[in-house]
C-alpha positions, 0 to 999 in steps of 0.5 A: 338429693334423690328425685324423692327427697326433691319432691318432699322438700318441695311438697313441704315448701308448698305447705303440702304433705311429704308422705308416700302418698303425697309424694306419689299424687305429686310425682308426675307434675313435680318431676317435669318441673325438676327435669326442666330445672336440670336442663336450665342448670345444665345450660347455664352451667358447662357440664363436662364428661369424657367417654370412649367412642369407636371411630368408623372410618373417619368419624365418631357418631355422637349418638354413641355417646351416653348423654346428649351432647351439647358441644365437643370441647376435645378429642384425645387418643391414648392421652394425646390431643387430636385435630377434629372438626364437628358436623353438628348437623350430622351429629359426627366428629371427624378425626384421624386415627383408628380404634377408640378415642376419648370425647370430651364433651358439654352435655345435658343430663339424662331425664330422671323418673325413678325416685331414687335417681339424683340429678346429674348436677352438682349437688350443691345445686340440688337445693335450686332444683327444689327451688324452681319446682316450687316456684313452677308449681306456684305458678300453676296455682290461683292468683293468690298463689302465682304471687308467690312464685315470683319470690322463689324464681327470683331466689332461683335466678339470683342462686344460679347467678351466684353459683356461675359467678363462683365457678368462673372465679374458682370459688367453692360454691358450698354456701350459695343460698 
């Protein structure tokens, strides 16, 4: 789903219009909730990617990576694993080698703001983002609206727990909701 589709789905569940004018009106607020959900999912689920990075001296600066690094999982060069140590405070990896290495790491997805952008979490979890955005918007309403937020938050947490359990057990996650 794109950010636009997530916002439209949330607006429909909230009983608000999902036309372009409504999307424009609610985009700023709901985009904050969408990005909060993406960060929460990234914390709960190990999103892993591998990127090439240049060794300077004996270190690799993690700021070279395209995403915020939560944890380095491995370093290799030409397919061979290398010994390494991580200095989290300095944001560097010490490694012996010359040239480029492949750094495999857990990451936090980049913030999305463009309506055509899609969250960098598994597509099966995009529905969770909608549920979270609806819950957060309901929390910001009057007392009658706030009571409905608990149901959405419970749905979100339950589905997220099922996804994590399925992932750990190696099961598919197509029908998680």
